[in-house]
MIVODREN-450540 format. One record per residue: residue number from 1; x, y, z of N, C-alpha, C in turn; residue in three letters. Coordinates in Angstrom, 2 decimals. Atoms other than C-alpha are relative to their C-alpha. Layout:
<koltors>
KOLTOR num    n.c1    n.c2    n.c3   ca.c1   ca.c2   ca.c3    c.c1    c.c2    c.c3 residu
KOLTOR NUM       X       Y       Z       X       Y       Z       X       Y       Z    ala
...
</koltors>
This chain:
<koltors>
KOLTOR num    n.c1    n.c2    n.c3   ca.c1   ca.c2   ca.c3    c.c1    c.c2    c.c3 residu
KOLTOR   1    1.09    0.86   -0.15  181.12  136.57  -69.53    0.76   -0.39    1.67    met
KOLTOR   2    0.61    0.29   -1.50  179.85  135.93  -65.66   -0.43   -1.12   -0.26    val
KOLTOR   3   -0.07    1.26   -0.15  180.18  132.37  -64.65   -1.07   -0.40    1.53    ala
KOLTOR   4    0.99    0.66   -0.99  177.34  131.05  -61.65    0.83   -1.12    0.65    phe
KOLTOR   5   -0.04    1.07   -1.48  178.32  128.66  -58.92   -0.64   -0.38    0.38    thr
KOLTOR   6    1.29   -0.12   -0.88  176.12  126.78  -57.11    0.08    0.35    1.84    ser
KOLTOR   7   -0.28   -0.73   -0.86  178.02  128.65  -54.36   -0.33    0.94    0.42    asp
KOLTOR   8    0.51   -1.58   -0.17  176.31  131.58  -55.02    1.20    0.89    0.38    asn
KOLTOR   9   -1.23   -0.90    0.74  179.64  133.67  -56.11    0.02   -0.48   -1.44    lys
KOLTOR  10   -0.30   -0.23    0.98  180.25  134.61  -59.27    1.64    0.36   -0.22    ser
KOLTOR  11   -1.54    0.15    0.89  183.74  134.34  -61.63   -0.64    1.53   -0.75    asn
KOLTOR  12   -0.11   -0.77    1.04  184.34  137.51  -63.18    1.15    0.38   -0.18    val
KOLTOR  13   -1.04   -0.31    0.23  187.46  138.01  -64.93    1.56   -0.80    0.57    gly
KOLTOR  14   -0.65    0.74    0.00  189.00  134.89  -63.15    0.00    0.24    1.97    gly
KOLTOR  15    0.14   -0.24   -1.34  188.26  136.93  -59.60   -1.87   -0.66    0.41    ala
KOLTOR  16    1.28    0.51   -1.08  185.45  135.36  -56.65   -0.61    0.99    0.34    val
KOLTOR  17    1.09   -1.44   -0.71  182.66  137.96  -56.12   -0.78   -0.80    0.93    met
KOLTOR  18    1.67   -0.02   -0.74  179.99  137.02  -53.32   -0.77    0.98   -0.47    asp
KOLTOR  19    1.17   -0.45    0.14  176.99  137.68  -54.06   -0.77    1.00    1.28    ala
KOLTOR  20    0.58   -0.79   -1.52  174.96  140.60  -52.45   -1.23   -0.52    0.02    lys
KOLTOR  21    1.93    0.80   -0.85  171.58  139.79  -49.87   -0.27    1.61    0.31    phe
KOLTOR  22    0.87   -0.81   -0.63  169.49  142.23  -48.83   -0.50   -0.32    1.30    asp
KOLTOR  23    0.86    0.46   -1.34  168.15  142.43  -45.49   -1.22    0.92    0.49    ile
KOLTOR  24    1.20   -1.45   -0.44  164.92  144.01  -44.48   -0.54   -0.96    1.58    phe
KOLTOR  25    0.75    0.13   -0.99  162.91  143.64  -41.60   -1.35    1.20   -0.05    lys
KOLTOR  26    1.12    0.14    0.50  159.37  143.18  -41.60   -0.43    1.17    1.26    lys
KOLTOR  27    0.77   -0.97   -1.64  156.93  146.59  -39.48   -1.02   -1.09   -0.49    leu
KOLTOR  28    1.64    0.83   -0.54  154.07  145.54  -37.41   -1.03    0.71   -0.95    pro
KOLTOR  29    0.96   -0.14    1.40  151.75  146.44  -40.52   -0.25   -1.24   -0.98    asp
KOLTOR  30    0.17    1.13    0.71  153.32  143.51  -42.53    1.16    0.44   -1.02    gly
KOLTOR  31   -1.01    0.29    1.23  155.62  145.19  -44.93    1.22    0.07    0.23    his
KOLTOR  32   -1.62   -0.07   -0.73  159.02  145.68  -44.78    0.89    0.99   -0.44    pro
KOLTOR  33   -0.21   -1.26    0.18  161.57  148.05  -44.82    1.92   -0.59    0.23    ile
KOLTOR  34   -1.30    0.31   -0.35  164.73  147.85  -45.78    1.42    0.12    0.70    trp
KOLTOR  35   -0.92   -0.55   -1.07  168.11  147.78  -43.76    1.35    0.19   -0.51    val
KOLTOR  36   -1.06   -0.39    0.74  171.53  147.02  -45.58    0.04   -0.77   -0.83    lys
KOLTOR  37   -0.15    0.73    0.95  172.82  145.64  -48.42    1.20   -0.45    0.63    ala
KOLTOR  38   -1.00    0.78    0.12  175.52  142.94  -47.81    0.67   -0.85   -1.39    val
KOLTOR  39   -0.44    1.32    1.21  178.08  140.54  -49.74    0.37   -1.17    0.60    asp
KOLTOR  40    0.02    1.70   -0.91  177.78  136.66  -49.14   -0.79   -0.47    0.90    gly
KOLTOR  41    0.95    1.22   -1.49  175.43  134.37  -47.27    0.07    0.10    1.12    leu
KOLTOR  42   -0.70    0.47   -1.43  177.46  133.77  -44.63   -0.04    1.37    0.88    glu
KOLTOR  43    0.18   -1.83   -0.73  177.79  137.76  -43.77   -1.37    0.42    0.23    glu
KOLTOR  44    1.62   -0.68   -0.02  174.31  138.30  -44.27   -1.19   -0.74    0.73    ala
KOLTOR  45    0.80    0.48   -0.70  173.34  135.76  -42.02    0.41    0.00    1.47    lys
KOLTOR  46   -0.99   -0.32   -1.64  175.91  136.51  -38.98   -0.89    1.12    0.12    asn
KOLTOR  47    1.15   -0.99   -0.37  174.09  140.25  -40.21   -1.43   -0.26    1.17    gln
KOLTOR  48    1.40   -0.11    0.08  170.82  139.21  -39.79   -0.10   -0.92    1.19    leu
KOLTOR  49   -0.19    0.01   -1.22  171.95  137.32  -36.14   -0.07    0.74    1.00    ala
KOLTOR  50   -0.31   -1.18   -0.46  173.49  140.41  -34.96   -0.62    0.58    0.42    arg
KOLTOR  51    1.16   -0.75    0.03  169.97  142.69  -35.57   -1.25   -0.72    0.76    leu
KOLTOR  52    0.88    0.61   -0.84  167.99  140.01  -34.08    0.36    0.25    1.53    ala
KOLTOR  53    0.48   -0.72   -0.91  169.41  140.39  -30.85    0.75    0.94    0.53    val
KOLTOR  54    0.04   -1.15   -0.17  170.05  143.45  -30.69   -1.31    0.71    0.41    ser
KOLTOR  55    1.25   -0.90    0.30  166.32  145.21  -32.00   -0.64   -1.17   -0.12    ser
KOLTOR  56    0.49    0.79    0.03  163.64  142.98  -31.82   -1.05    0.07   -1.10    pro
KOLTOR  57    1.38    0.43    0.58  160.92  142.06  -34.95    0.65   -1.02   -0.84    gly
KOLTOR  58   -0.23    0.90    1.23  160.93  140.00  -37.98    1.01    0.84   -0.89    glu
KOLTOR  59   -1.36   -0.83    0.85  164.06  140.19  -39.87    0.06   -0.78   -1.21    tyr
KOLTOR  60    0.32    0.64    1.11  164.34  138.53  -43.55    1.21    0.04   -1.03    phe
KOLTOR  61   -0.41   -0.92    1.16  166.86  138.27  -45.90    0.04   -0.95   -1.69    ile
KOLTOR  62   -0.31    0.05    1.49  167.05  138.73  -49.87    0.12   -0.18   -0.87    tyr
KOLTOR  63   -1.03    0.26    0.26  168.26  137.61  -52.72   -0.61    0.75   -1.06    ser
KOLTOR  64    0.52   -0.59    1.28  167.45  139.54  -56.04    0.58   -1.72   -0.88    ala
KOLTOR  65   -0.43    0.48    0.30  169.62  137.03  -58.02   -0.90   -1.03   -0.29    arg
KOLTOR  66    0.78    0.98   -0.12  167.33  134.27  -56.75   -1.31    0.06   -0.28    asn
KOLTOR  67    1.58   -0.36   -0.13  164.00  136.38  -56.58   -0.65   -0.04    1.54    gly
KOLTOR  68    0.81    0.23   -1.04  163.20  135.49  -53.39    0.81   -0.58    1.39    gly
KOLTOR  69   -0.43    0.23   -1.04  163.39  135.15  -49.39    1.16   -1.41    0.36    ile
KOLTOR  70   -1.26    1.00   -0.53  166.89  133.21  -48.28   -0.18   -0.46    1.72    val
KOLTOR  71   -0.07    0.62   -1.37  166.63  132.83  -44.58   -0.83    1.21    0.93    gln
KOLTOR  72    0.76   -1.64   -1.03  164.12  134.98  -41.71    0.01   -0.40    1.05    glu
KOLTOR  73   -0.56    0.53   -1.06  164.43  135.14  -38.62   -0.88    1.11    1.18    arg
KOLTOR  74    1.07   -0.67   -0.86  162.15  136.09  -35.26    1.08    0.59    0.90    met
KOLTOR  75   -1.13   -0.23   -1.65  163.99  138.31  -32.59   -1.04   -0.26    0.53    ala
KOLTOR  76    1.08   -0.06   -1.39  163.10  138.03  -28.91   -0.46    1.02   -0.01    ala
KOLTOR  77    0.87   -1.58   -0.69  160.64  140.10  -27.84   -0.70    0.93   -0.55    gly
KOLTOR  78    0.13   -0.35    1.58  159.14  140.68  -31.65   -1.60   -0.61    0.71    ala
</koltors>
């Protein structure tokens, strides 16, 4: 049995595992393109911040578990 906690982690057999999050970039036409998947919300936020600094554009973090966008960020110059 998998137990889900409010901090977006799951407990499998006594081991706590971070949830997966996907990072997308919005293309100029508004369509999203997948960039990468990461473990844990904090790591996703860190990756989003790095992408926003290194490459102009609009990015967002998507959670399949929650079925929606967790955070959006517009990079300078976008």
